[in-house]
VORO-52459 format. One record per residue: residue in one letter; x negated, z negated, y negated of N, C-alpha, C in turn. Coordinates in steps of 0.05 Angstrom, whole numbers, plus 5000, padded with zeros to 4 digits. Each point is the difference from the previous one (the first is absolute). Last residue first. Layout:
N
{type = A	n.x = X	n.z = Z	n.y = Y	ca.x = X	ca.z = Z	ca.y = Y	c.x = X	c.z = Z	c.y = Y} $
...
END
This chain:
89
{type = X	n.x = 4860	n.z = 4886	n.y = 4670	ca.x = 4994	ca.z = 5028	ca.y = 4991	c.x = 4984	c.z = 4998	c.y = 4973} $
{type = X	n.x = 5037	n.z = 4927	n.y = 5051	ca.x = 4978	ca.z = 5010	ca.y = 5013	c.x = 4992	c.z = 5028	c.y = 4987} $
{type = X	n.x = 5080	n.z = 4942	n.y = 4979	ca.x = 4977	ca.z = 4993	ca.y = 4987	c.x = 4973	c.z = 5013	c.y = 5012} $
{type = X	n.x = 5113	n.z = 5014	n.y = 4991	ca.x = 4980	ca.z = 5003	ca.y = 5019	c.x = 4973	c.z = 4998	c.y = 4987} $
{type = X	n.x = 5104	n.z = 4952	n.y = 4983	ca.x = 4977	ca.z = 5015	ca.y = 4991	c.x = 4981	c.z = 5006	c.y = 5024} $
{type = X	n.x = 5109	n.z = 4962	n.y = 4968	ca.x = 4980	ca.z = 5008	ca.y = 5019	c.x = 4977	c.z = 5014	c.y = 4989} $
{type = X	n.x = 5078	n.z = 4969	n.y = 4951	ca.x = 4984	ca.z = 4979	ca.y = 5008	c.x = 4977	c.z = 5006	c.y = 5019} $
{type = X	n.x = 5065	n.z = 5064	n.y = 4968	ca.x = 4985	ca.z = 4991	ca.y = 4978	c.x = 4980	c.z = 4977	c.y = 5009} $
{type = X	n.x = 5029	n.z = 5072	n.y = 5075	ca.x = 5015	ca.z = 4983	ca.y = 4982	c.x = 4981	c.z = 4987	c.y = 4978} $
{type = X	n.x = 4976	n.z = 5097	n.y = 5042	ca.x = 5000	ca.z = 4973	ca.y = 5008	c.x = 5020	c.z = 4986	c.y = 4980} $
{type = X	n.x = 4972	n.z = 5106	n.y = 5036	ca.x = 5012	ca.z = 4984	ca.y = 4980	c.x = 5002	c.z = 4971	c.y = 5010} $
{type = X	n.x = 4938	n.z = 5093	n.y = 5022	ca.x = 5014	ca.z = 4975	ca.y = 5012	c.x = 5010	c.z = 4982	c.y = 4977} $
{type = X	n.x = 4967	n.z = 5109	n.y = 5022	ca.x = 5007	ca.z = 4980	ca.y = 4977	c.x = 5014	c.z = 4978	c.y = 5013} $
{type = X	n.x = 4932	n.z = 5079	n.y = 5048	ca.x = 5024	ca.z = 4984	ca.y = 5000	c.x = 5000	c.z = 4980	c.y = 4976} $
{type = X	n.x = 4956	n.z = 5100	n.y = 5035	ca.x = 4996	ca.z = 4977	ca.y = 4987	c.x = 5026	c.z = 4985	c.y = 5000} $
{type = X	n.x = 4946	n.z = 5088	n.y = 5054	ca.x = 5026	ca.z = 4986	ca.y = 4991	c.x = 4990	c.z = 4976	c.y = 4985} $
{type = X	n.x = 4946	n.z = 5100	n.y = 5009	ca.x = 5007	ca.z = 4979	ca.y = 5018	c.x = 5028	c.z = 4987	c.y = 4992} $
{type = X	n.x = 4910	n.z = 5080	n.y = 4982	ca.x = 5023	ca.z = 4985	ca.y = 4992	c.x = 5010	c.z = 4977	c.y = 5016} $
{type = X	n.x = 4900	n.z = 5049	n.y = 4977	ca.x = 5019	ca.z = 4999	ca.y = 5021	c.x = 5025	c.z = 4982	c.y = 4988} $
{type = X	n.x = 4931	n.z = 5061	n.y = 4946	ca.x = 5003	ca.z = 4974	ca.y = 5004	c.x = 5025	c.z = 4997	c.y = 5020} $
{type = X	n.x = 4930	n.z = 5083	n.y = 4990	ca.x = 5026	ca.z = 4992	ca.y = 5000	c.x = 4999	c.z = 4969	c.y = 5006} $
{type = X	n.x = 4927	n.z = 5080	n.y = 4955	ca.x = 5009	ca.z = 4983	ca.y = 5023	c.x = 5028	c.z = 4993	c.y = 4997} $
{type = X	n.x = 4907	n.z = 5063	n.y = 4958	ca.x = 5029	ca.z = 4993	ca.y = 5002	c.x = 5007	c.z = 4983	c.y = 5023} $
{type = X	n.x = 4903	n.z = 5007	n.y = 4942	ca.x = 5016	ca.z = 5008	ca.y = 5025	c.x = 5030	c.z = 4990	c.y = 4996} $
{type = X	n.x = 4927	n.z = 4983	n.y = 4936	ca.x = 4999	ca.z = 5027	ca.y = 5006	c.x = 5015	c.z = 5009	c.y = 5025} $
{type = X	n.x = 5001	n.z = 4907	n.y = 4969	ca.x = 4971	ca.z = 5009	ca.y = 5003	c.x = 5001	c.z = 5030	c.y = 5010} $
{type = X	n.x = 5093	n.z = 4977	n.y = 5000	ca.x = 4980	ca.z = 4978	ca.y = 4996	c.x = 4974	c.z = 5008	c.y = 5007} $
{type = X	n.x = 5113	n.z = 5021	n.y = 4990	ca.x = 4975	ca.z = 5014	ca.y = 4997	c.x = 4977	c.z = 4982	c.y = 4992} $
{type = X	n.x = 5108	n.z = 5001	n.y = 5051	ca.x = 4979	ca.z = 4985	ca.y = 4981	c.x = 4975	c.z = 5022	c.y = 4998} $
{type = X	n.x = 5115	n.z = 4992	n.y = 5032	ca.x = 4977	ca.z = 5016	ca.y = 4998	c.x = 4977	c.z = 4988	c.y = 4982} $
{type = X	n.x = 5080	n.z = 4946	n.y = 5056	ca.x = 4991	ca.z = 5010	ca.y = 4974	c.x = 4975	c.z = 5018	c.y = 5002} $
{type = X	n.x = 5096	n.z = 4958	n.y = 5057	ca.x = 4970	ca.z = 5009	ca.y = 4999	c.x = 4994	c.z = 5009	c.y = 4974} $
{type = X	n.x = 5081	n.z = 4931	n.y = 5009	ca.x = 4994	ca.z = 5028	ca.y = 5004	c.x = 4968	c.z = 5002	c.y = 5002} $
{type = X	n.x = 5067	n.z = 4914	n.y = 5023	ca.x = 4979	ca.z = 5009	ca.y = 4982	c.x = 4989	c.z = 5027	c.y = 5007} $
{type = X	n.x = 5102	n.z = 4943	n.y = 5016	ca.x = 4978	ca.z = 5016	ca.y = 5009	c.x = 4978	c.z = 5005	c.y = 4980} $
{type = X	n.x = 5066	n.z = 4909	n.y = 5013	ca.x = 4995	ca.z = 5027	ca.y = 4984	c.x = 4976	c.z = 5015	c.y = 5011} $
{type = X	n.x = 5073	n.z = 4909	n.y = 5017	ca.x = 4979	ca.z = 5017	ca.y = 5009	c.x = 4999	c.z = 5026	c.y = 4986} $
{type = X	n.x = 5043	n.z = 4892	n.y = 4985	ca.x = 5004	ca.z = 5031	ca.y = 4995	c.x = 4974	c.z = 5011	c.y = 5012} $
{type = X	n.x = 5055	n.z = 4899	n.y = 5011	ca.x = 4976	ca.z = 5016	ca.y = 5005	c.x = 5008	c.z = 5031	c.y = 4993} $
{type = X	n.x = 5036	n.z = 4889	n.y = 4978	ca.x = 5006	ca.z = 5029	ca.y = 5004	c.x = 4974	c.z = 5014	c.y = 5005} $
{type = X	n.x = 5004	n.z = 4905	n.y = 5002	ca.x = 5029	ca.z = 5004	ca.y = 4992	c.x = 5006	c.z = 5032	c.y = 5005} $
{type = X	n.x = 4921	n.z = 4941	n.y = 5055	ca.x = 5005	ca.z = 5019	ca.y = 4976	c.x = 5031	c.z = 5001	c.y = 4995} $
{type = X	n.x = 4940	n.z = 4915	n.y = 5039	ca.x = 5022	ca.z = 5019	ca.y = 5008	c.x = 5006	c.z = 5020	c.y = 4979} $
{type = X	n.x = 4907	n.z = 4943	n.y = 5032	ca.x = 5020	ca.z = 5002	ca.y = 4979	c.x = 5020	c.z = 5021	c.y = 5008} $
{type = X	n.x = 4913	n.z = 4976	n.y = 5042	ca.x = 5019	ca.z = 4977	ca.y = 5003	c.x = 5021	c.z = 5000	c.y = 4978} $
{type = X	n.x = 4923	n.z = 5064	n.y = 5023	ca.x = 5000	ca.z = 4981	ca.y = 4977	c.x = 5022	c.z = 4977	c.y = 4999} $
{type = X	n.x = 4983	n.z = 5065	n.y = 5077	ca.x = 4974	ca.z = 4997	ca.y = 4986	c.x = 5000	c.z = 4981	c.y = 4978} $
{type = X	n.x = 5079	n.z = 5018	n.y = 5051	ca.x = 4982	ca.z = 4992	ca.y = 5017	c.x = 4971	c.z = 4994	c.y = 4986} $
{type = X	n.x = 5073	n.z = 5041	n.y = 4952	ca.x = 5007	ca.z = 4971	ca.y = 5006	c.x = 4980	c.z = 4989	c.y = 5019} $
{type = X	n.x = 4989	n.z = 5089	n.y = 4977	ca.x = 4997	ca.z = 4982	ca.y = 4975	c.x = 5005	c.z = 4973	c.y = 5007} $
{type = X	n.x = 5021	n.z = 5062	n.y = 5065	ca.x = 4973	ca.z = 4999	ca.y = 4998	c.x = 4992	c.z = 4982	c.y = 4976} $
{type = X	n.x = 5091	n.z = 5023	n.y = 5012	ca.x = 4991	ca.z = 4981	ca.y = 5023	c.x = 4968	c.z = 4993	c.y = 4997} $
{type = X	n.x = 5039	n.z = 5065	n.y = 4942	ca.x = 5009	ca.z = 4973	ca.y = 4996	c.x = 4992	c.z = 4979	c.y = 5020} $
{type = X	n.x = 4981	n.z = 5091	n.y = 5013	ca.x = 4984	ca.z = 4990	ca.y = 4979	c.x = 5010	c.z = 4974	c.y = 4991} $
{type = X	n.x = 5048	n.z = 5042	n.y = 5066	ca.x = 4974	ca.z = 4996	ca.y = 5012	c.x = 4982	c.z = 4988	c.y = 4976} $
{type = X	n.x = 5085	n.z = 5030	n.y = 4978	ca.x = 5004	ca.z = 4976	ca.y = 5015	c.x = 4969	c.z = 4992	c.y = 5013} $
{type = X	n.x = 5009	n.z = 5082	n.y = 4949	ca.x = 5004	ca.z = 4977	ca.y = 4984	c.x = 5000	c.z = 4975	c.y = 5016} $
{type = X	n.x = 4946	n.z = 5079	n.y = 5044	ca.x = 5026	ca.z = 4997	ca.y = 4985	c.x = 5003	c.z = 4975	c.y = 4986} $
{type = X	n.x = 4912	n.z = 5067	n.y = 5040	ca.x = 5011	ca.z = 4976	ca.y = 4995	c.x = 5030	c.z = 5003	c.y = 4988} $
{type = X	n.x = 4927	n.z = 5065	n.y = 5026	ca.x = 5022	ca.z = 4996	ca.y = 5017	c.x = 5017	c.z = 4975	c.y = 4996} $
{type = X	n.x = 4916	n.z = 5028	n.y = 4952	ca.x = 5021	ca.z = 5020	ca.y = 4995	c.x = 5024	c.z = 4995	c.y = 5018} $
{type = X	n.x = 4939	n.z = 4917	n.y = 4968	ca.x = 4998	ca.z = 5023	ca.y = 5018	c.x = 5024	c.z = 5017	c.y = 4996} $
{type = X	n.x = 4972	n.z = 4939	n.y = 4915	ca.x = 5010	ca.z = 5000	ca.y = 5028	c.x = 4994	c.z = 5023	c.y = 5016} $
{type = X	n.x = 4972	n.z = 4945	n.y = 4901	ca.x = 4999	ca.z = 5023	ca.y = 5016	c.x = 5007	c.z = 4994	c.y = 5029} $
{type = X	n.x = 5037	n.z = 4941	n.y = 4912	ca.x = 4981	ca.z = 5004	ca.y = 5024	c.x = 5000	c.z = 5026	c.y = 5010} $
{type = X	n.x = 5036	n.z = 4931	n.y = 4914	ca.x = 4998	ca.z = 5026	ca.y = 5010	c.x = 4979	c.z = 5000	c.y = 5019} $
{type = X	n.x = 5072	n.z = 4929	n.y = 4947	ca.x = 4974	ca.z = 5005	ca.y = 5009	c.x = 5002	c.z = 5027	c.y = 5015} $
{type = X	n.x = 5056	n.z = 4936	n.y = 4925	ca.x = 5001	ca.z = 5023	ca.y = 5015	c.x = 4972	c.z = 5010	c.y = 5008} $
{type = X	n.x = 5034	n.z = 4925	n.y = 4938	ca.x = 5000	ca.z = 4994	ca.y = 5028	c.x = 5006	c.z = 5027	c.y = 5018} $
{type = X	n.x = 4980	n.z = 4997	n.y = 4902	ca.x = 5028	ca.z = 4998	ca.y = 5007	c.x = 5004	c.z = 4995	c.y = 5028} $
{type = X	n.x = 4914	n.z = 5008	n.y = 4968	ca.x = 5013	ca.z = 4981	ca.y = 4982	c.x = 5028	c.z = 4995	c.y = 5005} $
{type = X	n.x = 4950	n.z = 5069	n.y = 5043	ca.x = 4999	ca.z = 4976	ca.y = 5013	c.x = 5009	c.z = 4975	c.y = 4983} $
{type = X	n.x = 4999	n.z = 5094	n.y = 4971	ca.x = 5023	ca.z = 4993	ca.y = 5017	c.x = 4998	c.z = 4973	c.y = 5014} $
{type = X	n.x = 4928	n.z = 5032	n.y = 4945	ca.x = 5022	ca.z = 4994	ca.y = 4982	c.x = 5024	c.z = 4994	c.y = 5018} $
{type = X	n.x = 4924	n.z = 5027	n.y = 5045	ca.x = 4994	ca.z = 4973	ca.y = 4990	c.x = 5025	c.z = 4993	c.y = 4981} $
{type = X	n.x = 4999	n.z = 5085	n.y = 5038	ca.x = 5006	ca.z = 4981	ca.y = 5018	c.x = 4999	c.z = 4972	c.y = 4989} $
{type = X	n.x = 4968	n.z = 5073	n.y = 4951	ca.x = 5028	ca.z = 5002	ca.y = 5000	c.x = 5013	c.z = 4978	c.y = 5019} $
{type = X	n.x = 4905	n.z = 5015	n.y = 4994	ca.x = 5011	ca.z = 4987	ca.y = 4974	c.x = 5031	c.z = 4998	c.y = 5001} $
{type = X	n.x = 4954	n.z = 4998	n.y = 5097	ca.x = 4998	ca.z = 5017	ca.y = 4976	c.x = 5010	c.z = 4986	c.y = 4975} $
{type = X	n.x = 4985	n.z = 4985	n.y = 5112	ca.x = 4994	ca.z = 4988	ca.y = 4975	c.x = 4995	c.z = 5020	c.y = 4980} $
{type = X	n.x = 5049	n.z = 4983	n.y = 5102	ca.x = 4993	ca.z = 5019	ca.y = 4981	c.x = 4994	c.z = 4987	c.y = 4975} $
{type = X	n.x = 4988	n.z = 4962	n.y = 5103	ca.x = 5016	ca.z = 5000	ca.y = 4974	c.x = 4988	c.z = 5021	c.y = 4984} $
{type = X	n.x = 4995	n.z = 5016	n.y = 5104	ca.x = 4989	ca.z = 4984	ca.y = 4981	c.x = 5016	c.z = 4998	c.y = 4974} $
{type = X	n.x = 5028	n.z = 5031	n.y = 5092	ca.x = 4974	ca.z = 5007	ca.y = 4998	c.x = 4987	c.z = 4980	c.y = 4980} $
{type = X	n.x = 5090	n.z = 4988	n.y = 5061	ca.x = 4990	ca.z = 4998	ca.y = 4974	c.x = 4970	c.z = 5005	c.y = 5002} $
{type = X	n.x = 5045	n.z = 4999	n.y = 5082	ca.x = 5014	ca.z = 5017	ca.y = 4981	c.x = 4991	c.z = 5001	c.y = 4973} $
{type = X	n.x = 4967	n.z = 4947	n.y = 5074	ca.x = 4985	ca.z = 5021	ca.y = 4994	c.x = 5018	c.z = 5021	c.y = 4985} $
{type = X	n.x = 5029	n.z = 4913	n.y = 5030	ca.x = 4982	ca.z = 4997	ca.y = 4976	c.x = 4987	c.z = 5027	c.y = 4993} $
{type = X	n.x = 5054	n.z = 4988	n.y = 5080	ca.x = 5017	ca.z = 5002	ca.y = 4974	c.x = 4983	c.z = 4999	c.y = 4975} $
END
């Protein structure tokens, strides 16, 4: 169950969401909302109020004179109650 969540997503936009108790995680492409909610509960011992899953598109990149592709995937937005916090991020 814990292999559903790859890692927390840390960006400027996500840090603004964390003030409103919304945490963002990269998840495996086969994950669904209930699996993500169960994985959050087993890892952090908090029960999510709501989970949204979004697809991340592939991006064309050009670095050091070479073209490449940043692989896409899925990310999950996890909404918590006001009194709940995830401090390990």
